[in-house]
All heavy atoms as an XYZ file, in Angstrom:
824
protein
N    -141.968     -8.218     17.266
C    -141.313     -7.623     18.415
C    -141.659     -8.430     19.654
O    -142.809     -8.740     19.909
C    -141.793     -6.184     18.563
C    -141.162     -5.480     19.718
S    -141.488     -3.722     19.484
C    -141.581     -3.169     21.101
N    -140.667     -8.780     20.445
C    -140.860     -9.585     21.644
C    -141.149     -8.674     22.820
O    -140.456     -7.700     23.049
C    -139.596    -10.406     21.901
C    -139.762    -11.398     22.991
N    -139.981    -11.029     24.284
C    -139.733    -12.751     22.980
C    -140.077    -12.109     25.037
N    -139.934    -13.154     24.267
N    -142.203     -9.002     23.561
C    -142.590     -8.196     24.720
C    -142.304     -8.988     25.991
O    -142.715    -10.131     26.106
C    -144.070     -7.843     24.639
C    -144.564     -7.092     25.832
N    -144.163     -5.809     26.111
C    -145.418     -7.450     26.822
C    -144.754     -5.404     27.218
N    -145.514     -6.388     27.662
N    -141.598     -8.388     26.928
C    -141.325     -9.038     28.209
C    -142.499     -8.760     29.127
O    -142.853     -7.613     29.362
C    -140.013     -8.495     28.833
C    -139.774     -9.135     30.179
C    -138.852     -8.741     27.901
N    -143.100     -9.811     29.648
C    -144.284     -9.647     30.482
C    -143.908     -9.218     31.895
O    -142.790     -9.404     32.349
C    -145.069    -10.956     30.544
O    -144.315    -11.927     31.222
N    -144.864     -8.664     32.606
C    -144.657     -8.201     33.968
C    -144.260     -9.331     34.913
O    -143.375     -9.141     35.725
C    -145.925     -7.481     34.471
O    -146.198     -6.410     33.585
C    -145.726     -6.951     35.865
N    -144.876    -10.543     34.835
C    -144.449    -11.599     35.745
C    -142.955    -11.910     35.627
O    -142.299    -12.164     36.621
C    -145.302    -12.802     35.346
C    -146.522    -12.197     34.747
C    -146.036    -10.948     34.052
N    -142.411    -11.859     34.412
C    -140.980    -12.108     34.248
C    -140.182    -11.047     34.990
O    -139.260    -11.345     35.722
C    -140.590    -12.118     32.775
C    -139.096    -12.208     32.569
C    -138.449    -13.412     32.736
C    -138.360    -11.090     32.248
C    -137.076    -13.490     32.569
C    -136.996    -11.162     32.084
C    -136.344    -12.369     32.242
N    -140.574     -9.796     34.805
C    -139.874     -8.714     35.485
C    -139.994     -8.876     36.988
O    -139.040     -8.678     37.724
C    -140.414     -7.360     35.042
C    -140.058     -7.008     33.618
C    -140.645     -5.671     33.240
C    -140.350     -5.348     31.787
N    -140.959     -4.080     31.387
N    -141.185     -9.231     37.484
C    -141.368     -9.458     38.912
C    -140.520    -10.623     39.378
O    -139.949    -10.592     40.461
C    -142.842     -9.745     39.225
O    -143.627     -8.617     38.921
N    -140.432    -11.661     38.558
C    -139.609    -12.815     38.906
C    -138.154    -12.451     39.063
O    -137.465    -12.959     39.954
N    -137.673    -11.557     38.232
C    -136.294    -11.098     38.347
C    -136.086    -10.398     39.676
O    -135.100    -10.628     40.362
C    -135.915    -10.169     37.167
C    -134.575     -9.499     37.401
C    -135.893    -10.954     35.868
N    -137.035     -9.564     40.069
C    -136.935     -8.863     41.348
C    -136.938     -9.858     42.493
O    -136.161     -9.750     43.438
C    -138.079     -7.833     41.513
C    -138.085     -7.241     42.917
C    -137.955     -6.734     40.477
N    -137.810    -10.869     42.422
C    -137.869    -11.889     43.466
C    -136.535    -12.612     43.570
O    -135.996    -12.780     44.657
C    -139.004    -12.908     43.191
C    -138.900    -14.099     44.122
C    -140.351    -12.237     43.320
N    -135.988    -13.041     42.427
C    -134.724    -13.777     42.466
C    -133.588    -12.912     42.986
O    -132.727    -13.388     43.707
C    -134.403    -14.349     41.086
C    -135.268    -15.555     40.751
C    -134.802    -16.265     39.493
N    -134.944    -15.457     38.298
C    -136.078    -15.278     37.627
N    -137.182    -15.837     38.064
N    -136.112    -14.552     36.545
N    -133.590    -11.644     42.638
C    -132.548    -10.749     43.149
C    -132.694    -10.551     44.649
O    -131.714    -10.356     45.342
C    -132.619     -9.399     42.448
C    -132.062     -9.430     41.064
C    -132.064     -8.044     40.468
N    -131.676     -8.107     39.073
C    -131.988     -7.183     38.188
N    -132.690     -6.129     38.551
N    -131.605     -7.294     36.938
N    -133.918    -10.572     45.146
C    -134.173    -10.289     46.553
C    -134.191    -11.546     47.414
O    -133.759    -11.524     48.554
C    -135.517     -9.580     46.704
O    -135.511     -8.405     45.940
N    -134.735    -12.619     46.878
C    -134.881    -13.849     47.654
C    -134.074    -14.988     47.058
O    -134.202    -16.123     47.470
C    -136.352    -14.246     47.739
N    -133.286    -14.697     46.036
C    -132.380    -15.654     45.440
C    -133.136    -16.745     44.704
O    -134.321    -16.639     44.494
C    -131.419    -16.172     46.505
C    -130.882    -15.042     47.352
C    -131.398    -14.776     48.602
C    -129.918    -14.189     46.852
C    -130.941    -13.696     49.346
C    -129.453    -13.115     47.588
C    -129.969    -12.863     48.842
N    -132.454    -17.773     44.302
C    -133.062    -18.798     43.452
C    -133.444    -20.060     44.205
O    -133.633    -21.095     43.602
C    -132.099    -19.158     42.311
C    -131.957    -18.026     41.320
O    -132.941    -17.449     40.896
N    -130.739    -17.702     40.954
N    -133.521    -19.983     45.504
C    -133.845    -21.170     46.287
C    -135.353    -21.395     46.343
O    -136.142    -20.488     46.136
C    -133.316    -21.027     47.717
C    -131.824    -20.858     47.790
C    -131.271    -19.662     48.222
C    -130.973    -21.892     47.417
C    -129.896    -19.505     48.289
C    -129.599    -21.735     47.473
C    -129.077    -20.543     47.916
O    -127.727    -20.380     47.981
N    -135.700    -22.625     46.691
C    -137.111    -22.950     46.887
C    -137.390    -22.886     48.382
O    -136.686    -23.498     49.176
C    -137.391    -24.350     46.364
C    -138.812    -24.768     46.591
C    -139.066    -26.130     46.043
N    -140.393    -26.548     46.444
C    -141.012    -27.574     45.954
N    -140.420    -28.315     45.046
N    -142.205    -27.896     46.361
N    -138.408    -22.162     48.754
C    -138.777    -22.016     50.155
C    -140.099    -22.733     50.375
O    -141.138    -22.279     49.910
C    -138.890    -20.536     50.520
C    -137.607    -19.794     50.250
C    -137.523    -18.846     49.243
C    -136.471    -20.068     50.984
C    -136.338    -18.180     48.992
C    -135.281    -19.406     50.734
C    -135.225    -18.466     49.739
O    -134.050    -17.821     49.502
N    -140.059    -23.859     51.090
C    -141.280    -24.633     51.232
C    -141.670    -24.921     52.678
O    -142.701    -25.512     52.918
C    -141.189    -25.938     50.434
C    -139.933    -26.728     50.735
O    -139.182    -26.365     51.654
O    -139.695    -27.714     50.029
N    -140.883    -24.480     53.654
C    -141.288    -24.663     55.045
C    -142.122    -23.463     55.481
O    -142.104    -22.407     54.843
C    -140.073    -24.809     55.985
O    -139.393    -23.549     56.047
C    -139.134    -25.905     55.516
N    -142.821    -23.620     56.583
C    -143.649    -22.535     57.104
C    -142.775    -21.319     57.437
O    -143.130    -20.183     57.116
C    -144.428    -23.006     58.357
C    -145.128    -21.842     59.031
C    -145.427    -24.087     57.978
N    -141.627    -21.547     58.048
C    -140.719    -20.453     58.401
C    -140.219    -19.747     57.160
O    -140.222    -18.510     57.089
C    -139.526    -20.990     59.216
O    -140.017    -21.612     60.404
C    -138.566    -19.878     59.590
N    -139.792    -20.511     56.167
C    -139.274    -19.919     54.925
C    -140.348    -19.111     54.211
O    -140.102    -18.002     53.755
C    -138.740    -21.014     54.005
C    -137.499    -21.691     54.533
C    -137.169    -22.983     53.808
O    -138.037    -23.528     53.097
O    -136.031    -23.446     53.959
N    -141.535    -19.678     54.108
C    -142.621    -18.954     53.435
C    -142.990    -17.689     54.192
O    -143.259    -16.652     53.598
C    -143.842    -19.858     53.254
C    -143.654    -20.876     52.130
C    -144.955    -21.563     51.751
N    -145.682    -22.121     52.878
C    -145.585    -23.377     53.288
N    -144.800    -24.219     52.664
N    -146.293    -23.798     54.308
N    -142.978    -17.764     55.534
C    -143.279    -16.579     56.334
C    -142.265    -15.474     56.104
O    -142.633    -14.307     55.939
N    -140.979    -15.834     56.084
C    -139.934    -14.844     55.825
C    -140.047    -14.276     54.414
O    -139.927    -13.071     54.205
C    -138.553    -15.460     56.039
C    -138.169    -15.732     57.492
C    -136.917    -16.584     57.553
C    -137.980    -14.426     58.242
N    -140.267    -15.167     53.450
C    -140.412    -14.713     52.065
C    -141.616    -13.791     51.915
O    -141.549    -12.769     51.240
C    -140.553    -15.916     51.138
C    -140.570    -15.531     49.654
C    -141.135    -16.611     48.791
N    -142.485    -16.939     49.245
C    -143.018    -18.135     49.167
N    -142.351    -19.133     48.674
N    -144.244    -18.359     49.606
N    -142.714    -14.136     52.579
C    -143.920    -13.313     52.495
C    -143.756    -11.968     53.202
O    -144.432    -11.007     52.867
C    -145.123    -14.067     53.054
C    -145.540    -15.218     52.164
O    -145.180    -15.277     50.986
N    -146.270    -16.163     52.722
N    -142.861    -11.906     54.185
C    -142.542    -10.621     54.810
C    -141.577     -9.824     53.934
O    -141.663     -8.597     53.836
C    -141.911    -10.843     56.186
C    -141.616     -9.560     56.919
C    -140.951     -9.770     58.271
O    -140.819    -10.923     58.723
O    -140.544     -8.754     58.862
N    -140.666    -10.531     53.286
C    -139.655     -9.887     52.447
C    -140.259     -9.209     51.221
O    -139.918     -8.078     50.899
C    -138.617    -10.926     52.002
C    -137.524    -10.463     51.048
C    -136.632     -9.436     51.716
C    -136.703    -11.661     50.576
N    -141.173     -9.889     50.555
C    -141.674     -9.413     49.273
C    -142.308     -8.023     49.359
O    -141.986     -7.147     48.558
C    -142.633    -10.451     48.685
C    -143.136    -10.070     47.342
C    -144.437     -9.924     46.980
C    -142.385     -9.758     46.167
N    -144.542     -9.558     45.656
C    -143.277     -9.443     45.148
C    -141.028     -9.709     45.886
C    -142.879     -9.084     43.864
C    -140.627     -9.352     44.612
C    -141.544     -9.049     43.619
N    -143.228     -7.745     50.332
C    -143.798     -6.389     50.397
C    -142.745     -5.321     50.712
O    -142.834     -4.200     50.231
C    -144.834     -6.469     51.522
C    -145.098     -7.904     51.731
C    -143.883     -8.650     51.269
N    -141.742     -5.678     51.516
C    -140.672     -4.719     51.814
C    -139.873     -4.383     50.567
O    -139.537     -3.224     50.322
C    -139.742     -5.287     52.888
C    -140.336     -5.454     54.279
C    -139.398     -6.268     55.162
C    -140.649     -4.106     54.898
N    -139.565     -5.401     49.775
C    -138.822     -5.185     48.531
C    -139.644     -4.315     47.580
O    -139.129     -3.377     46.980
C    -138.443     -6.527     47.869
C    -137.930     -6.336     46.459
C    -137.423     -7.258     48.723
N    -140.933     -4.622     47.465
C    -141.809     -3.824     46.594
C    -141.892     -2.383     47.061
O    -141.822     -1.456     46.261
C    -143.208     -4.426     46.546
C    -143.346     -5.457     45.475
O    -142.654     -5.425     44.473
N    -144.242     -6.390     45.695
N    -142.061     -2.201     48.367
C    -142.159     -0.860     48.922
C    -140.891     -0.066     48.636
O    -140.949      1.064     48.151
C    -142.398     -0.963     50.427
C    -142.768      0.298     51.171
C    -144.149      0.782     50.735
C    -142.760      0.027     52.661
N    -139.748     -0.674     48.929
C    -138.475      0.019     48.705
C    -138.277      0.317     47.222
O    -137.893      1.419     46.838
C    -137.316     -0.815     49.242
C    -135.971     -0.116     49.064
C    -134.851     -0.893     49.664
N    -134.614     -2.114     48.901
C    -133.574     -2.906     49.106
N    -132.707     -2.632     50.045
N    -133.414     -3.980     48.381
N    -138.566     -0.676     46.393
C    -138.360     -0.506     44.951
C    -139.288      0.570     44.377
O    -138.860      1.430     43.636
C    -138.590     -1.827     44.233
C    -138.367     -1.755     42.733
C    -138.591     -3.117     42.106
C    -138.325     -3.121     40.638
N    -139.007     -2.117     39.864
N    -140.554      0.521     44.752
C    -141.526      1.432     44.159
C    -141.458      2.858     44.713
O    -141.745      3.806     43.995
C    -142.942      0.883     44.324
C    -143.163     -0.340     43.474
O    -142.619     -0.458     42.385
N    -143.946     -1.276     43.972
N    -141.104      3.009     45.987
C    -141.078      4.345     46.572
C    -139.700      4.996     46.556
O    -139.588      6.205     46.441
C    -141.595      4.307     48.011
C    -143.078      4.025     48.177
C    -143.459      4.022     49.645
C    -143.915      5.056     47.435
N    -138.666      4.191     46.704
C    -137.335      4.767     46.858
C    -136.397      4.505     45.690
O    -135.383      5.162     45.554
C    -136.683      4.256     48.151
C    -137.425      4.663     49.390
C    -138.169      3.738     50.097
C    -137.379      5.966     49.843
C    -138.853      4.113     51.242
C    -138.065      6.350     50.991
C    -138.798      5.421     51.690
N    -136.720      3.525     44.855
C    -135.839      3.167     43.750
C    -136.616      3.072     42.442
O    -136.576      2.045     41.757
C    -135.148      1.818     44.041
C    -134.400      1.710     45.359
C    -134.006      0.269     45.622
C    -133.192      2.612     45.357
N    -137.326      4.116     42.055
C    -138.122      4.022     40.824
C    -137.216      3.809     39.616
O    -136.106      4.320     39.558
C    -138.832      5.370     40.747
C    -138.009      6.293     41.568
C    -137.367      5.452     42.631
N    -137.718      3.024     38.671
C    -136.926      2.712     37.490
C    -137.386      3.464     36.248
O    -136.708      3.451     35.242
C    -136.972      1.204     37.189
O    -138.338      0.823     37.032
C    -136.334      0.419     38.304
N    -138.561      4.089     36.330
C    -139.026      4.887     35.191
C    -139.945      5.982     35.700
O    -140.483      5.910     36.789
C    -139.706      4.033     34.143
C    -141.011      3.403     34.569
C    -141.601      2.600     33.422
C    -142.966      2.066     33.790
N    -143.593      1.375     32.700
N    -140.121      6.986     34.882
C    -140.958      8.115     35.232
C    -142.422      7.681     35.282
O    -142.892      6.939     34.430
C    -140.774      9.219     34.195
C    -141.516     10.480     34.524
C    -141.221     11.547     33.493
C    -141.978     12.802     33.827
N    -141.691     13.865     32.887
N    -143.131      8.156     36.295
C    -144.547      7.844     36.432
C    -145.318      8.527     35.311
O    -145.151      9.715     35.057
C    -145.076      8.330     37.806
C    -146.564      8.096     37.911
C    -144.346      7.637     38.932
N    -146.157      7.754     34.634
C    -146.945      8.311     33.538
C    -148.447      8.155     33.767
O    -149.234      8.605     32.961
C    -146.574      7.640     32.202
O    -146.776      6.229     32.326
C    -145.137      7.924     31.826
N    -148.819      7.513     34.906
C    -150.238      7.274     35.158
C    -150.909      8.440     35.826
O    -150.263      9.351     36.336
N    -152.224      8.392     35.856
C    -153.019      9.411     36.533
C    -153.387      8.860     37.899
O    -153.917      7.761     38.016
C    -154.293      9.748     35.739
C    -153.911     10.353     34.384
C    -155.203     10.671     36.529
C    -155.078     10.530     33.444
N    -153.092      9.638     38.932
C    -153.413      9.221     40.292
C    -154.485     10.160     40.828
O    -154.322     11.384     40.802
C    -152.163      9.266     41.194
C    -151.097      8.321     40.647
C    -152.520      8.886     42.624
C    -149.790      8.399     41.392
N    -155.574      9.581     41.313
C    -156.665     10.381     41.863
C    -156.243     11.010     43.186
O    -155.336     10.514     43.860
C    -157.901      9.510     42.051
C    -158.444      8.855     40.771
C    -159.587      7.923     41.104
C    -158.885      9.914     39.765
N    -156.895     12.070     43.569
C    -156.537     12.827     44.768
C    -156.489     11.946     46.026
O    -155.513     12.010     46.771
C    -157.494     14.035     44.967
C    -157.371     15.006     43.796
C    -157.227     14.738     46.296
C    -156.003     15.638     43.644
N    -157.504     11.101     46.298
C    -157.427     10.271     47.517
C    -156.198      9.353     47.520
O    -155.522      9.218     48.537
C    -158.723      9.454     47.502
C    -159.656     10.234     46.641
C    -158.799     10.922     45.617
N    -155.893      8.743     46.382
C    -154.725      7.869     46.300
C    -153.435      8.679     46.425
O    -152.462      8.219     47.009
C    -154.715      7.071     44.994
C    -155.741      5.960     44.947
C    -157.146      6.442     44.623
O    -157.345      7.554     44.137
N    -158.132      5.616     44.925
N    -153.441      9.867     45.896
C    -152.269     10.737     45.996
C    -151.984     11.068     47.455
O    -150.846     11.039     47.905
C    -152.508     12.006     45.187
C    -151.246     12.803     44.948
C    -151.508     13.979     44.055
N    -151.925     13.518     42.723
C    -152.231     14.309     41.731
N    -152.173     15.615     41.886
N    -152.593     13.826     40.566
N    -153.053     11.348     48.223
C    -152.896     11.638     49.655
C    -152.407     10.393     50.405
O    -151.543     10.493     51.288
C    -154.201     12.141     50.257
C    -154.577     13.522     49.808
N    -153.757     14.615     49.956
C    -155.699     13.983     49.204
C    -154.349     15.690     49.466
N    -155.533     15.335     48.983
N    -152.952      9.229     50.069
C    -152.518      7.989     50.717
C    -151.042      7.724     50.454
O    -150.294      7.360     51.367
C    -153.348      6.802     50.229
C    -154.765      6.793     50.725
C    -155.600      5.697     50.071
O    -155.246      5.164     49.028
N    -156.728      5.368     50.689
N    -150.614      7.906     49.219
C    -149.208      7.700     48.878
C    -148.313      8.720     49.578
O    -147.228      8.368     50.059
C    -149.006      7.763     47.367
C    -149.497      6.568     46.585
C    -149.384      6.833     45.081
C    -148.720      5.323     46.954
N    -148.762      9.960     49.660
C    -147.970     10.987     50.339
C    -147.822     10.664     51.820
O    -146.729     10.800     52.390
C    -148.628     12.358     50.156
N    -148.903     10.185     52.453
C    -148.845      9.804     53.863
C    -147.920      8.601     54.063
O    -147.129      8.564     55.007
C    -150.235      9.487     54.393
C    -151.120     10.704     54.563
C    -152.538     10.349     54.977
O    -152.785      9.193     55.380
O    -153.408     11.242     54.885
N    -148.037      7.626     53.191
C    -147.179      6.446     53.273
C    -145.713      6.836     53.117
O    -144.864      6.442     53.907
C    -147.565      5.432     52.197
C    -146.686      4.180     52.096
C    -146.748      3.363     53.376
C    -147.113      3.344     50.903
N    -145.430      7.640     52.127
C    -144.058      8.063     51.861
C    -143.493      8.850     53.041
O    -142.356      8.645     53.451
C    -144.009      8.897     50.581
C    -142.615      9.157     50.087
C    -141.899      8.171     49.433
C    -141.999     10.387     50.300
C    -140.610      8.398     48.973
C    -140.709     10.627     49.843
C    -140.017      9.626     49.187
O    -138.743      9.853     48.752
N    -144.303      9.729     53.631
C    -143.857     10.540     54.764
C    -143.628      9.691     56.010
O    -142.799     10.029     56.858
C    -144.871     11.643     55.048
N    -144.349      8.569     56.128
C    -144.235      7.730     57.326
C    -143.063      6.755     57.264
O    -142.752      6.109     58.253
C    -145.532      6.951     57.550
O    -145.667      5.930     56.565
N    -142.435      6.640     56.108
C    -141.368      5.661     55.938
C    -140.012      6.334     55.797
O    -139.912      7.478     55.396
C    -141.618      4.839     54.670
C    -142.826      3.934     54.684
C    -143.015      3.328     53.316
C    -142.669      2.846     55.713
N    -138.996      5.548     56.124
C    -137.649      5.962     55.790
C    -136.992      4.786     55.081
O    -137.353      3.634     55.294
C    -136.859      6.358     57.043
C    -136.617      5.180     57.957
O    -137.578      4.444     58.266
O    -135.472      4.976     58.366
N    -136.062      5.055     54.241
C    -135.415      4.003     53.449
C    -134.692      3.000     54.338
O    -134.641      1.817     54.034
C    -134.456      4.625     52.441
C    -133.691      3.671     51.537
C    -134.661      2.789     50.755
C    -132.793      4.432     50.591
N    -134.166      3.463     55.461
C    -133.392      2.582     56.335
C    -134.247      1.476     56.946
O    -133.788      0.345     57.086
C    -132.717      3.394     57.441
N    -135.503      1.781     57.308
C    -136.357      0.781     57.953
C    -136.565     -0.465     57.095
O    -136.183     -1.570     57.497
N    -137.163     -0.326     55.898
C    -137.350     -1.504     55.044
C    -136.026     -2.161     54.643
O    -135.912     -3.378     54.610
C    -138.073     -0.961     53.811
C    -138.729      0.292     54.268
C    -137.847      0.850     55.346
N    -135.014     -1.349     54.370
C    -133.720     -1.903     53.959
C    -133.094     -2.733     55.072
O    -132.571     -3.826     54.823
C    -132.762     -0.776     53.522
O    -133.355     -0.097     52.411
C    -131.407     -1.323     53.108
N    -133.153     -2.247     56.310
C    -132.597     -3.011     57.429
C    -133.314     -4.341     57.609
O    -132.682     -5.373     57.841
C    -132.656     -2.197     58.722
C    -131.673     -1.053     58.734
O    -130.684     -1.054     57.995
N    -131.939     -0.060     59.555
N    -134.643     -4.320     57.500
C    -135.396     -5.571     57.655
C    -135.102     -6.519     56.497
O    -134.963     -7.732     56.701
C    -136.899     -5.276     57.755
C    -137.720     -6.501     58.066
C    -137.337     -7.136     59.406
N    -138.072     -8.383     59.584
C    -137.571     -9.462     60.126
N    -136.345     -9.465     60.608
N    -138.289    -10.556     60.225
N    -134.992     -6.001     55.281
C    -134.623     -6.826     54.129
C    -133.268     -7.477     54.384
O    -133.072     -8.672     54.144
C    -134.599     -5.983     52.836
C    -136.023     -5.631     52.415
C    -133.862     -6.712     51.704
C    -136.101     -4.551     51.345
N    -132.327     -6.703     54.907
C    -130.985     -7.212     55.181
C    -130.955     -8.215     56.321
O    -129.997     -8.975     56.458
C    -130.021     -6.060     55.461
C    -129.737     -5.241     54.216
O    -129.877     -5.726     53.093
N    -129.368     -3.998     54.409
N    -131.973     -8.238     57.172
C    -132.097     -9.265     58.213
C    -132.707    -10.544     57.650
O    -132.297    -11.647     58.000
C    -132.974     -8.755     59.360
C    -132.371     -7.634     60.166
C    -133.381     -6.984     61.115
O    -134.566     -7.408     61.130
O    -132.988     -6.052     61.826
N    -133.711    -10.403     56.784
C    -134.437    -11.558     56.256
C    -133.604    -12.341     55.246
O    -133.571    -13.577     55.288
C    -135.769    -11.109     55.619
C    -136.704    -10.555     56.688
C    -136.433    -12.267     54.872
C    -137.954     -9.891     56.122
N    -132.933    -11.659     54.337
C    -132.204    -12.347     53.269
C    -131.180    -13.361     53.796
O    -131.179    -14.508     53.336
C    -131.541    -11.337     52.340
C    -132.539    -10.636     51.445
C    -131.914     -9.537     50.602
O    -130.934     -8.918     51.001
N    -132.498     -9.288     49.452
N    -130.321    -13.010     54.756
C    -129.357    -14.014     55.243
C    -130.029    -15.201     55.931
O    -129.556    -16.328     55.833
C    -128.479    -13.238     56.239
C    -128.697    -11.806     55.938
C    -130.063    -11.694     55.325
N    -131.150    -14.949     56.621
C    -131.877    -16.062     57.241
C    -132.395    -17.027     56.183
O    -132.285    -18.248     56.337
C    -133.051    -15.545     58.074
C    -132.629    -14.962     59.406
C    -133.806    -14.648     60.285
N    -134.512    -15.865     60.680
C    -135.722    -15.867     61.222
N    -136.357    -14.727     61.432
N    -136.302    -17.001     61.564
N    -132.960    -16.488     55.105
C    -133.454    -17.346     54.030
C    -132.313    -18.133     53.400
O    -132.454    -19.325     53.111
C    -134.174    -16.515     52.969
C    -135.596    -16.070     53.319
C    -136.108    -15.079     52.293
C    -136.524    -17.258     53.430
N    -131.182    -17.496     53.194
C    -130.032    -18.186     52.606
C    -129.566    -19.312     53.516
O    -129.305    -20.426     53.058
C    -128.880    -17.198     52.340
C    -129.252    -16.253     51.204
C    -127.590    -17.943     51.993
C    -128.276    -15.118     51.027
N    -129.469    -19.033     54.819
C    -129.025    -20.083     55.758
C    -129.990    -21.266     55.755
O    -129.571    -22.425     55.748
C    -128.888    -19.512     57.172
C    -127.619    -18.723     57.396
C    -127.372    -18.438     58.866
N    -128.443    -17.686     59.498
C    -128.547    -16.361     59.504
N    -127.632    -15.632     58.887
N    -129.541    -15.769     60.119
N    -131.287    -20.977     55.784
C    -132.281    -22.059     55.772
C    -132.184    -22.884     54.495
O    -132.205    -24.111     54.533
C    -133.687    -21.479     55.932
C    -134.024    -20.916     57.307
C    -135.299    -20.084     57.247
C    -134.150    -22.026     58.326
N    -132.079    -22.209     53.351
C    -131.994    -22.915     52.072
C    -130.685    -23.668     51.946
O    -130.659    -24.799     51.459
C    -132.151    -21.930     50.926
N    -129.590    -23.071     52.401
C    -128.283    -23.734     52.300
C    -128.253    -24.986     53.163
O    -127.749    -26.022     52.735
C    -127.170    -22.768     52.700
N    -128.806    -24.906     54.364
C    -128.833    -26.077     55.246
C    -129.647    -27.200     54.625
O    -129.254    -28.364     54.654
C    -129.404    -25.689     56.611
N    -130.769    -26.849     54.046
C    -131.629    -27.849     53.404
C    -130.937    -28.435     52.176
O    -130.984    -29.636     51.943
C    -132.961    -27.200     53.026
C    -133.968    -28.154     52.478
C    -135.344    -27.551     52.323
C    -135.323    -26.145     51.815
N    -136.649    -25.578     51.602
N    -130.284    -27.591     51.393
C    -129.597    -28.036     50.183
C    -128.458    -28.982     50.532
O    -128.286    -30.023     49.910
C    -129.061    -26.826     49.388
O    -130.171    -25.993     49.067
C    -128.369    -27.266     48.110
N    -127.689    -28.632     51.562
C    -126.579    -29.492     51.982
C    -127.086    -30.832     52.509
O    -126.490    -31.874     52.225
C    -125.742    -28.800     53.060
S    -124.780    -27.429     52.409
N    -128.189    -30.828     53.250
C    -128.703    -32.073     53.807
C    -129.286    -32.984     52.731
O    -129.393    -34.183     52.915
C    -129.764    -31.792     54.882
O    -130.931    -31.289     54.284
N    -129.670    -32.430     51.584
C    -130.240    -33.222     50.497
C    -129.209    -33.611     49.447
O    -129.507    -34.323     48.510
C    -131.377    -32.448     49.829
C    -132.552    -32.232     50.747
C    -133.620    -31.351     50.142
O    -133.451    -30.840     49.036
N    -134.703    -31.158     50.846
N    -127.982    -33.145     49.626
C    -126.922    -33.439     48.663
C    -126.537    -34.912     48.779
O    -126.427    -35.457     49.864
C    -125.709    -32.553     48.961
O    -124.613    -32.972     48.195
N    -126.268    -35.569     47.648
C    -125.866    -36.974     47.696
C    -124.505    -37.154     48.357
O    -124.166    -38.246     48.798
C    -125.810    -37.402     46.224
C    -125.774    -36.153     45.436
C    -126.374    -35.079     46.275
N    -123.739    -36.071     48.472
C    -122.417    -36.152     49.083
C    -122.452    -35.790     50.560
O    -121.420    -35.771     51.205
C    -121.438    -35.208     48.365
C    -121.335    -35.534     46.906
N    -120.775    -36.689     46.432
C    -121.772    -34.858     45.808
C    -120.837    -36.706     45.109
N    -121.444    -35.588     44.701
N    -123.636    -35.482     51.108
C    -123.724    -35.113     52.520
C    -123.430    -36.313     53.381
O    -123.796    -37.441     53.079
C    -125.120    -34.555     52.824
N    -122.764    -36.081     54.481
C    -122.377    -37.181     55.377
C    -123.508    -37.556     56.285
O    -124.328    -36.838     56.650
C    -121.164    -36.776     56.186
């Protein structure tokens, strides 16, 4: 039986959120590093994919409840929607400038 590892699943989320481009400038890495926690937060708190089966201790339960109460789905989603087009523009400009057909 073939088991899909967690890094692969995480990689799929990254590619869906940050696309398949390589980000190697300071600006690109900064945007990507801001994007990733927002995507995780939105995915884990607002878009769960399976029922929780773990045991959460009381202090962690309170921390999660406070975090959940302090957030709204629109905040992280709006910031994600601001970052993604910037990353695409940066990557597209770099890709076009490195193309052998670029003028």
